[in-house]
Every structure is written in C-alpha cells, then in structure tokens.
N, C-alpha and C positions, 0 to 999 in steps of 0.2 A: 391312934393309927389303928384304922378296920382291919382286923384278922382275915378278912375276905379280899384285900386288896391285893394284886400282884406284887410280889417285892424282887425287887434285883440286888444283888449283893456284888460289891467291888471294893477294892484298896482305897481308890480316892476319887470324891466326886467332885467335878470341876463346875463350878455354877458360873455359867455365864459363856456366851459362844462366839463374844466378838473376838477379834485377831489375838488378843492378850490370852482370851479363855481357851480357844482353838490350839494355839501356838502351845501353852501349858501341856494341854491334854494328850496332844502329839508327843512331845518330848517324853512326859511320863509314860506313856505306853509304849513308845520305843525302848524305853529302860527295861520294861517288863513287867511292870504295875498294870492291874487291872484298873481302868479308868471309865468311869460313867460322866458324860458331859452334858449338862442340860442347858438351854437358852435357847433364845430366839436369834437364827443366823439371819442377820439384816444386810442384805445385799442390794439394797436400794441405792441408785447413784445419787448423790447429794453434793456432789463438785467438790468432795473432799478427798485428799491424796495422804500419804505418809511416805516421808523420807527415811528410808532404812539405812543407818551409818554402818560401816564397817564390822562393829561386833555383832550386829543384828544380823549382817550377811552370812557371817561365819556360822552364826548359830542356826541360820537356816537352812547352809550349805552342809553342814554335820548332820543335820537330820534328813539330807537328802530333799529337802523342799524346794530348794531355790530352783533347781532344773524346771521345774512346774509354770515357772512365771517368766520364761526367756521369750523376748520380744515384747513384752508387756510392761518395761521400765524404762526410764532415761535414765543415765549416770549423772552424778553431779561433781563435774570437774574441777569446778571454781566458785567461790562464792564471794558477792561483792556488796558491800554496804554503802548505802549513800543518805547523807544527812538531808534530810528535808524539813527539819524542824523551825529551821528559821531563829536558830542559836545565834547569840551575840558573839560566841566564839567562831571562828572558822574550822569546821571540822572536817578533816579529809575523808574521803570516800577511802575505803581497806578494802582489798582484796585478797581472797584465801585461796591458793591454790592446793588441790591434794598431792600434786608431784612433790609439793616441798617436804611431805613427810614421807615419802616412798610409796604413795597410794596412788593408783589410775583414776580414781574417784574417790570422793569421800562417803557414797552410797549411793543407792538409786531410789529414784521417786517411784510412786505406784497409785494408783486409784484405791481409795480405801475400799470400794465394793468388789472389784477385783481380787485383791489380795484377801478377802473374807470369802470369796466364792471359791477361790482356789483353796483356801486353807479348809472349809468344810468339805470338800470333793478328797481331800488327803484324809482327813480325820475320818470320812465314812470307810476308805479304805483300809483302814490302820488297825491289824490284831490286837485284842487286848482293848479296844476300845468302841465304847459305843456311845453315837452322838445322837441324843434325843432332843429333836427341834420343838422345846416346848420348855416354859418356866418351872421352877420350882412355885409350890404354894406354900409351902413350910418347910421350915428345918430346925432340928432339935440337936443338941449335943450331950451326950449320954457320956458316963464313966469312960466305956471301952470303944465307943463308936459314933458315928453322927446318923441321923434319920432324916431323910428327907421325903415328902410328900409331893409329886408332881403335880400340876395342872388338871392332868386326866385320871388322875387318884392311883397312878403306880405309887410305889416304895421303893427307895432305893435306902440302904446302908453301906457305910464304909468307915473307915479307919479315920480318914482325914478330908476335911471339906477344902479346898484350893478357891477363894471365893474373888473371881473375875467379872462380877456382874454389875461394875459401872459404879457410878457416884451414890445412885440411890440403893447401895447392896444392900437386898432382903438378907443375905446370909451374915454381913457385918453387923447389920441391925440386931439379929437374932442372937449372935453371939455376944451382944453387950458391949462392942467395940464403938466408943464415942469418935467425932472428929470435930477438927476445928476448920471452919469455911469461912470464905471472905468474898467480895464480890468486886469488882472494877468498873468503872465508868465506860465501858468498852461493849460494843459489840463485833465480833466477826464476821465478816462476808466471805465465803468459800465459792469457787465458781472453777470449771475448766474454761479454758481460753483456746482459740484459734487467731494465729496472725500470721503477715506474709515474711517477717525477717525470722533468721535461725537463733535459735536460744544459745547454741554453741555449747550446750551443757552448764551455763551460767545460772545460778540460783541468784538474783538479785534483789535484794532487800531495801527499802526507801523508809528511813526512819521519820516519822512523822508525828506532831504533837499527840496525834490521838492514838499512837503507836505505830508497829511496822505494816508496809503494805508490801508483799513479797512474791514475785512472781519466781515458779520452781519449773523446771524443765521437765515435760512430758514425753512420753514417746509418741510417734506418729501414729495417725489414724487414716482409715480410707479417706482418699482425697483431701487429709489434714495434715501436711509433713511438718508443719510447725506447730507444735501446741505447747501450753505453759498452763499450770492450776495456778491460782490466785489465792492468796490470803489477805484480807483486809481489814485490819482492826481500825474502827472508828467509833465515834461518839453515838449513844443510842438514839439521840435527836437525828444525826446523820442517818443511821441506820433505817431509820422509820420513814424517813425522806425517800429514801433510795429503793426500799421495798416496792413503793408505788410507782416506780419507774418501768418502762419497756425496756426490754432488752438491749434495744440499740441505744438507749438513752444512756444506760448503766454502761454500756460499752464505751460510749465517749465520755462518761465520768474517769471509768479506769483509766482511758488512755491519757487523759489529762494528769491523772495522779501518778502515771509511771512515766509520763514525759514522752509518751509516743514512743517508748525504746523497741517494742516488738514491731510498730508499724499498727495499722489498723487493726483493731480487736473485735473479734466477735465472741459473745459468749456461747460455748458448746454445752448443751445441756441444761438442765436442773441446777441450781445453787442453793446455798441456804445461808441463814442468818441466824448467829449462836451468841447468846450472851456471855459474856466472859466471867467465870470465876475461877477460884483457887480452893483447894481441901487438902488436908493433911488427917490421915487416921491417926488417932491417940497411941494406937499400938499397931504392929504388924500382924500381930500372932496373938490367939485366945486359944482357948480350950478345943482343941482338935481342930483349929481353922488356921489358915494362913491368907492373908491378904495378897492379891495380886493387882498390878494395873491400877485403873481409875476406882478400883473398890478403896485403895490404899492412899492415890495422889492425885491430884488433878492440879494443871496451871496452864495458862497462856499458850498458845500454839508460836512460840517464839524459839527460834535457834533448831527447830524440830526435836525438839528433846523427848516429847511423850509416849508414844509406842516404844522407842528405843529403850527408854527406863523400864517399861512395863516388861520387855523382852528380857532385860537383865535379871527382873523378878522372876520371870520364867525359866531361865537358864540356873540360877542360884537355887530355887526351889527344887529342881530336878536334880541337882549336884546333892546337895543337904541330905535328900530322900534316899538317894542312891548309897550315898555314905553312911547313913544310917543302917539300910539294910545290911550292909556288907560286914557291920560292926554288929548285929542281931538286936539291933534298939527299934521301938515301937516307933513307926513313923508319924504317928499321931502326938506323941509324948511331948512333954513340957521341955525337957532336953533338946530334943530335936528342934523343935519350933523356935526355940530360942535362937539356935545356930544360925537359923535363915534370917531371923530379926536382926542378928547381929551385923552377918554379911550385907544387907540391905541397907542399914541405918544411914551411914554415911553419906552413900549416893543417893538415895532421895532425899535427905537433907539438903546437898549443896546443889541438886537440880532445882529444887521446889523454892528456895531462897535466891538462887542465884538468876532464874526467870523472873521470880517476883521485882527482885531490884532493878535488873535491866528493863522490866516493862514501867516500872513507877519512875524509874529515871527517864524515860520519853514522855512521860505526861506531864512532869515538873517543867516549869521554867524557872526556877530560881537560880540566882546566879551561881552558888556554890556547885549545886547538880551538874550546870550546864558546863562547867569549867572542868570538873572531874571526868565528866563523858568525855570531853573533848580532849583532855588531856590521855585518858586511857585509850582513846582510838589512835592518838598520835604516836602512843609509845608502840602498839599493837602493829602499826604500819610500818615504824622505823627500826623495831628492835628485833630481829631475825629470831633467837632464841626464846623470846616471849612468844612472838607468832607462831612457831611451832608448838611450843608447849600448849597455847590454847587451841589447837588444830586438833593435837592430839588427845587433848581432854575432853573436847566436843565429840568426837568419833567412837574413841576407846575407851574414855575414863580413865580416873586415878585409880591405884593401886590392882590387885589381882583380880583379874576377869574371872567369870566361872568359866568350867574346862569348856563348854561347848562352844564358847566365844574366844579360846585363844586361837593365836594362828596356825597351831599345828594341835588340835583338839587332843589331851590326854584320854588314856582308856578309858572307857567307862566301867563303872563298878555294877554290872549287871551278873545277874544269875547266869550260870553255864547253859541253863535251857532257855535262857530269855524270855522264860513266862512264870510268873506267879501263878497266884489262883485266876483261872480265867474267869471272866464273865460269860454269864449263860448266853450271850449273843453278842454279835458284833456288828458294826454298822450303822447306819443312819437309820432313825427310825421317824 
C-alpha cells in the first residue's frame, strides 16, 4: 500500500453496492457503526424485479426505508401454481392466499433498478455511512484489521469486511473462501409486461418441463394500468432462438405460454437472458470477513427466495455485531463471526437445497418424480395446516427471525450516543 495514498478508516467495510450490500450498509450505519460501502451502483433497467416478502418488509420498515418506495410496488395477495409439464399424473392447480396466514399480502413486488436507486439515495444521506461508487481493486486481511485499495487508489481500513460483491466476489476470493458451483440446463428470460386484463395482485406460476414461467404483479405506470413482471426459465436452445425474435414476436410466444391469461401482451422496456447456476460458499466467514447475499449463495429464481434470503443475512449480521459491541467483543473476531455463521447456516442450507430439488423435479420426467410432485401438490391443496405451514415458511422462515425482522422489533443494542468512531466524511462519492 502506498504511504502517499489517501486513507479512510471505518469500523466496517461493505464490499458491493447492490440491494444486499446497500441494505447491509444502511442497517449497520443506523446501528451506530461507521461504515464504508464500495461498489458499482447498477441502476439499469433489465426487466428484473424482486418480490420482498413479509420479513423483508419488516426489516425495511424497522429501518424507516419502506416509506421511500410507496406507490412503486404491487402487493402479492395470492400465489397460484399451474402444472403445464404434461405429467402422466393429473396435478391440481394450487392457490395460496395471504389471508390464510393473517396477512393482507405475502409481500410486495418492485423493479430491481427502482429498489437499488432508492437504497443508494438513502445510503447517501445516512450518517456514519460513506457510499463510494467504485470497485475495490485489492483487499487484504491482517491480524487486527482489513485493508482495501479502491480502483481510484484510495485506501480504506476497517475491523471487518462484509462481502456482498456477488458471485465473483473478490473479497471472498482474497479471503481464501472456496465455493461449490453447479449449472442447470436453463436460461432465464426476464421482462416487464403490460396487458389489458388486471392481475388482481395474483402471482401465477406455470410449471413447465424447462422450469417455471411466472407472472408477478407490478404497480401501474403512466398509461399502463395493468403490468406484470415475467421470469421464464427455458432451455438454452429455446433462449438462443428467442433472442433473435422481435418484441412483438416474443410477446406472442409469452402469450401462448401463459394461455393468454392477462390478454394481449406487450413487452415494456428492455429484458434480459441469464444462464442458470447455483453456488454455495464453503464457509460463511473467514478472518475478519462475513459473506452476504450472492457472495455466499446463488440459486434459480424460484419462489422469490433470493433477495429475501440475502436480507436475512443482512439483518442477522447487524444483530450479531450489535450484540458483540454491547458485550465489548471485537466485531471482527472469530467468536463473533462464528455466531453469525451459526445463525445463518440452516436457513441458507434449506433454501439452497429446497430450490434445487424443486427446480430439478420440474426438469425430470421420471415416473417416481412425477408421482411425488403430484402427491405433494395434492397434499398442499387439500391439507389446511400443511398449506399454512408452507406459506409461513415461505415468507417468514422457520426458527427465530433477526430482531429487525420480528413483528415488533426488539430494542436495538446501540450505543447511547448512536455513533461510534465517525468516518472522516459521509454521503456519496
């Protein structure tokens, strides 16, 4: 590290400025930690949306973030699953209503770029938080701190790094944490759609042999009162063919796939094709580093679990670090980080493997797999307690939620001054 390079000190360095990284940085700064968040803030529209379930909404409400997104989301009051696999067993359609578990909606759907842009604005105005819109060039982990060199030559030192820099995480790699990765014979096509029939706040999943094709409610836009987002998993060969289609031609194929459920479809803005893969980090923590979001786990976009799982990482890390500080412990110590890893391990294992099994069951046409899938859906359709248990697990998870995600968040263990060692500056750079 050059002695002449400008240097900034913080308690926590958050690497990555996507939705997970920004959310983590805001939560930690609000808890009174001095935070430096470095990463590229990608606000491009790619036809991608995120469904934020009840626990994630509680997290954002506890941080007073959610009011910034009023009028930009659509509630998910009901989820319907329709079998379109051609299975030799008649598989009933299954519909889940949020009212069955005492909620007005399972969650809210929002365009990803709208969420990231809003979080970046909130981060820029949060005390004790510097948002540096640039990537880190290098990072090292010393006995008592973490040192990072930014792409512009600036240096940052911290007691802990929270790595939220995605599947190709530089911070994870530099910390020597390996991964297990796998691929699927699928490509996801995402797009925003407008259509004449109302979605009635119902998310509809068509289960096909190449994966689910899902329509998720979106909020209205100017002159477009009925909008949905699309996540359509298909074979790489089908994706390659569809890349070459014009938007009207592609809209016709979407219409055919969803049985013209919303009426005539128009593609609203740019979409994207994304190869499907899975990844799980071998460890959630290392020496003075904790992994968050897609630096720790990746799986296909089924059941809208991805960002919700990442936000539980964020809320759990904030809780563990607050508790460690209250006890006078080093926030970057092995003891502290093991507590975080233990708190997150079972949830991540359950979601990663559950989504993998569900996805592979759709791709298989083996007789026993079809039978088990049909039997499972029939049971969910007919057995009330089982249905409600599945719904609660999907939106609130098993076990104890982090404090910031509980229905009535417990008092946060923050310093009375609400501010630890300040960073030399705050706001966006």
